[in-house]
Structures are given as C-alpha cells and as structure tokens.
N, C-alpha and C positions, 0 to 999 in steps of 0.2 A: 426586782428578776421574775417572776411568775413565777411556781412553774408551777402550770393546768399538763397535771399524766392521770387516765381514770383510773392507773393501781392503790393502792395504799402506800404510799411512801414509809416503806421500815428506814432508807441509806440509801444518801446520796452517794454517789459516786462518782468523781471529778477525777480528767486525768488533765494531771499540768507537767505545759510545758515552756520553754523557754530561751533564748538569747536563740534561735533558728540560724540567722542570718543569712536569708535567704538563703536554707544548703532543707526547713524539712524535707523535701522529698525523698534525700535520708535514711530519714525517720522508718521506724516496720512500720510497712500498707497492710490495711488500717492499720489507725494507731487502734490498743486497747478499749474496747466496749465502758461508757460509760455518761451517764446527765447532763454532763457538763462540759467542756475542752477551756481548759485557763494555760493562755500564754500568755507570760509574765516579762514581758517584754521583748529588746532587740531579735525582730522578723528580720528590719529591715535592713539590705547590707552599703556600704558605702562604693558613688559609681558618680555613671553621670549624671541630670537630673531626671532625661530618656531611661538611663536603663531601670534607679530609683523605680522610678513611676510602672515601667514593665513588671517590676520585681513585686512591687501592690498586689496593683489584677495578679499575680500567681502567684504569693501567696492566700491573696482570698477566694479564689479561686479552690486552691492547697484545702485551705478549711472546706468549702462549699464542699468538695467528698465526702470529710467528718466525719463518722454516724451520727452525736451529739445532737442531746436535741438542743443545747444551749451553746452558743460560741462566743465566749472572754476573752479579750483578746487587750492588756495593760501597756499603757506604754513604759519603753523602755527610754534610753538615753542617744540609743544611736535611728528613735523612729520620727514618724510628722507630728504634727504640734495636732493633724486633723488627717479624715481618711473616712469613709464610711463601709467599707466593706459590700459595696453593692450584690455584690455572688454569693456569701455564705450568710450575709444580714446581722453579724459578728458584732455584740456589743464593746465598742473602745469606750478604754478609762485611760482618763492623760489627767487626772489631778486625783487630788488623793483625797 
C-alpha cells in the first residue's frame, strides 16, 4: 500500500473499527478523520444470500462515503471469502 501525499508525512492517523455486522450506519457520521480506515472484520450479517449481497453493496457504499484516502477491510469469520468493493475501492485482505 503506497502512500502518496504531497505533504510531508510525520504521522499516520488510523481509524479502526470492527464487527459492524451491517450496522455501520449507526456509527457517528462521518467517522473521525484519518489517513487510513481499517475495518478489522465482520462487516457482513447473516440472512438469505440475496440480503447478504445487498448488505455487501450497502457496506461498500458506506465505505465510499467515508473521508479516508485509503480503506482496508480485513476478512472476519462472518465475511465472504471474496468481494471487490467497486464503489469504495477498499483493499480486501482475506489471508494472513
């Protein structure tokens, strides 16, 4: 993950969340400012396949609205093995 910014990088501000299970909209909006937003697993909620995929798309749209330059989602035990995050362009980490 290359960090390209015109300002001199003296610090790196991380915003870390996890276990939202489809309830990320209940977090304060927007999230605190930072350089990187890390979601450390379990963004998905359980339901029918159709509702789960609608939830993935809603999570991606929510990520896209966040102010962070970089977004990284680490797969949790409830999350899909693969997802592209087309709106937010988040990096999805599925292996250690």
